[in-house]
C-alpha positions as CSV (number, residue, x, y, z in Angstrom):
1,X,141.8,-145.5,-148.9
2,X,140.0,-145.8,-152.1
3,X,137.2,-147.4,-153.7
4,X,134.5,-147.1,-155.2
5,X,130.9,-147.5,-154.6
6,X,129.8,-151.4,-154.6
7,X,130.7,-154.7,-153.2
8,X,133.1,-153.8,-150.2
9,X,136.9,-154.2,-150.3
10,X,138.8,-157.5,-149.1
11,X,141.4,-156.0,-146.5
12,X,143.4,-158.8,-146.7
13,X,143.9,-158.2,-150.4
14,X,144.2,-155.0,-149.6
15,X,147.1,-156.2,-147.3
16,X,148.4,-158.3,-150.4
17,X,148.8,-156.4,-153.3
18,X,150.8,-153.0,-150.8
19,X,153.1,-156.0,-149.7
20,X,153.7,-157.4,-153.7
21,X,153.8,-153.3,-154.8
22,X,156.5,-153.3,-152.3
23,X,158.2,-156.2,-153.3
24,X,158.3,-154.6,-156.5
25,X,160.3,-151.5,-155.2
26,X,162.2,-153.8,-153.6
27,X,164.0,-155.7,-156.5
28,X,163.3,-153.3,-159.6
29,X,162.4,-149.6,-158.6
30,X,159.7,-148.1,-159.2
31,X,159.8,-148.1,-163.2
32,X,159.5,-151.9,-163.1
33,X,155.4,-151.2,-160.8
34,X,152.6,-151.8,-162.7
35,X,149.5,-152.7,-162.3
36,X,150.0,-155.9,-164.6
37,X,152.9,-156.5,-162.9
38,X,150.9,-156.1,-158.8
39,X,148.4,-157.8,-160.8
40,X,150.4,-161.2,-161.8
41,X,152.5,-161.5,-159.2
42,X,149.5,-160.9,-156.6
43,X,147.1,-163.3,-158.9
44,X,144.4,-160.1,-158.9
45,X,142.7,-158.7,-161.0
46,X,144.1,-155.0,-162.1
47,X,140.2,-154.0,-161.5
48,X,140.3,-154.4,-158.9
49,X,143.7,-152.4,-158.2
50,X,141.8,-149.4,-159.7
51,X,139.4,-149.7,-157.2
52,X,141.2,-149.2,-154.2
53,X,144.1,-146.9,-156.0
54,X,143.7,-144.6,-159.3
55,X,147.6,-144.4,-159.3
56,X,150.5,-146.4,-158.5
57,X,151.6,-143.1,-157.2
58,X,148.5,-143.3,-154.6
59,X,149.6,-146.8,-153.6
60,X,152.7,-146.5,-152.8
61,X,152.3,-143.0,-150.7
62,X,150.0,-145.8,-149.1
63,X,152.2,-148.3,-148.5
64,X,155.2,-145.7,-147.9
65,X,153.5,-143.8,-145.3
66,X,153.0,-146.8,-143.4
67,X,157.1,-147.7,-142.4
68,X,158.7,-147.3,-139.3
69,X,162.5,-146.1,-140.8
70,X,163.2,-144.2,-138.1
71,X,162.9,-145.5,-134.9
72,X,163.5,-143.5,-132.1
73,X,166.2,-144.8,-129.2
74,X,166.1,-145.4,-126.1
75,X,168.3,-142.9,-124.2
76,X,171.2,-143.5,-123.5
77,X,171.9,-140.9,-121.2
78,X,174.2,-138.7,-123.3
79,X,173.1,-136.5,-127.1
80,X,175.9,-138.3,-129.1
81,X,175.2,-142.1,-127.3
82,X,171.6,-141.4,-128.5
83,X,172.4,-140.6,-132.2
84,X,174.8,-143.9,-132.7
85,X,171.8,-146.0,-131.5
86,X,169.9,-144.5,-133.9
87,X,172.3,-144.3,-136.4
88,X,172.9,-147.8,-135.9
89,X,170.7,-149.1,-138.9
90,X,173.3,-147.4,-141.2
91,X,175.2,-150.6,-140.3
92,X,173.6,-152.1,-142.3
93,X,172.9,-152.9,-145.5
94,X,168.8,-151.5,-147.3
95,X,166.3,-153.4,-145.6
96,X,163.4,-154.5,-148.1
97,X,161.3,-151.1,-147.1
98,X,164.3,-149.0,-147.3
99,X,165.4,-150.6,-151.1
100,X,161.9,-149.5,-152.1
101,X,161.7,-145.6,-150.3
102,X,165.5,-145.6,-152.4
103,X,163.5,-147.0,-154.8
104,X,161.1,-143.5,-155.5
105,X,163.4,-140.9,-154.6
106,X,164.5,-140.0,-157.8
107,X,160.8,-139.3,-159.5
108,X,159.5,-138.0,-155.7
109,X,161.0,-134.6,-157.6
110,X,157.4,-134.4,-160.2
111,X,154.8,-136.2,-158.8
112,X,153.1,-134.6,-155.1
113,X,151.8,-138.5,-153.7
114,X,155.3,-139.9,-153.9
115,X,156.9,-136.6,-152.1
116,X,154.6,-136.9,-149.7
117,X,155.5,-141.1,-149.4
118,X,159.2,-140.0,-148.2
119,X,158.0,-137.2,-146.1
120,X,155.6,-139.6,-144.6
121,X,159.2,-142.3,-144.5
122,X,162.2,-140.6,-143.5
123,X,161.4,-136.7,-143.2
124,X,158.8,-136.4,-140.3
125,X,159.9,-139.0,-138.4
126,X,163.4,-137.8,-138.7
127,X,162.2,-134.2,-137.1
128,X,160.7,-135.8,-134.5
129,X,163.8,-138.3,-133.4
130,X,166.2,-134.7,-133.6
131,X,163.0,-133.0,-131.6
132,X,163.6,-136.0,-129.0
133,X,167.4,-135.9,-128.8
134,X,167.5,-132.6,-129.2
135,X,165.4,-132.1,-125.9
136,X,166.9,-135.0,-124.3
137,X,169.8,-132.8,-124.7
138,X,168.9,-129.2,-123.6
139,X,167.3,-131.3,-120.0
140,X,171.2,-132.7,-119.8
141,X,172.2,-129.3,-120.6
142,X,174.6,-130.5,-122.5
143,X,172.9,-128.3,-125.1
144,X,172.5,-124.9,-124.5
145,X,171.5,-122.9,-128.3
146,X,168.3,-124.4,-129.4
147,X,168.4,-123.2,-132.5
148,X,171.5,-125.7,-133.1
149,X,169.1,-128.5,-133.6
150,X,167.6,-127.2,-136.3
151,X,172.0,-127.5,-137.8
152,X,171.8,-130.6,-136.8
153,X,168.5,-131.5,-137.8
154,X,169.5,-131.1,-141.8
155,X,172.8,-132.8,-141.1
156,X,171.2,-135.8,-140.8
157,X,168.8,-135.1,-143.0
158,X,171.4,-135.3,-145.7
159,X,173.2,-138.3,-144.5
160,X,170.3,-140.2,-144.9
161,X,169.0,-139.4,-147.7
162,X,172.2,-139.8,-148.9
163,X,172.3,-143.6,-147.7
164,X,168.9,-144.3,-150.0
165,X,170.5,-143.0,-153.0
166,X,174.3,-143.5,-153.3
167,X,175.6,-146.4,-155.2
168,X,175.8,-149.7,-153.4
169,X,174.2,-151.9,-150.4
170,X,174.0,-148.6,-148.4
171,X,175.9,-150.6,-145.9
172,X,178.5,-148.1,-143.7
173,X,181.0,-148.9,-141.7
174,X,180.4,-148.7,-137.4
175,X,184.0,-146.7,-136.9
176,X,182.6,-144.8,-140.8
177,X,179.3,-143.7,-138.2
178,X,180.6,-142.5,-135.7
179,X,183.3,-140.3,-137.1
180,X,180.4,-139.0,-138.8
181,X,178.8,-138.3,-135.5
182,X,181.8,-136.8,-133.6
183,X,183.2,-134.9,-136.7
184,X,180.2,-133.7,-138.1
185,X,177.6,-134.2,-136.7
186,X,178.3,-133.1,-132.7
187,X,179.9,-130.0,-133.9
188,X,176.5,-129.3,-135.2
189,X,174.7,-129.7,-132.2
190,X,177.3,-126.6,-130.8
191,X,179.8,-129.9,-129.0
192,X,183.5,-130.6,-129.5
193,X,184.0,-133.4,-132.3
194,X,185.4,-136.3,-131.2
195,X,182.9,-135.9,-127.9
196,X,184.9,-138.1,-125.2
197,X,181.6,-139.0,-123.9
198,X,181.3,-143.4,-124.4
199,X,178.9,-144.9,-127.1
200,X,179.7,-147.7,-129.7
201,X,177.3,-148.7,-131.9
202,X,176.8,-152.8,-131.0
């Protein structure tokens, strides 16, 4: 955490400021985030903000990098089931942390700290998830060509960014999620479209 010499920074206030920043991002977007609004909501001084973070992108990087937006699902026994479990959250509207993350997607094209925040929140966790799900599929001998996992990862990432960037609340119907898995993701992994393996989004 950035700071300047002097009185130790309060961890409690730091967490409060980060939480307020996430609230503003989720409710109003990146364009409305500034030190004045954070200070007013947190009932804190602006100096305390800049003692911790030299800029809004640095603050956002710390906040967003801690999100857990791509939890790896438990082993369901098939790649299809694992993918459906991974994408179960797509059937629900974007949550607070997802909305905050979505709000910086456009601005991240022009800022290194915001890009790093997105990579920590989405990019790296997605890579880890595909690696884990792919390893399971290889061990089951569902997949015989490890190179196909790179394509699966690219497809999955593209759909994930689309969920964050599309208009609306981000929710996708369970039937549509199954079609995406069956008709796009399984073929990307080298498996037949419409795999008959039973699994359902719950």
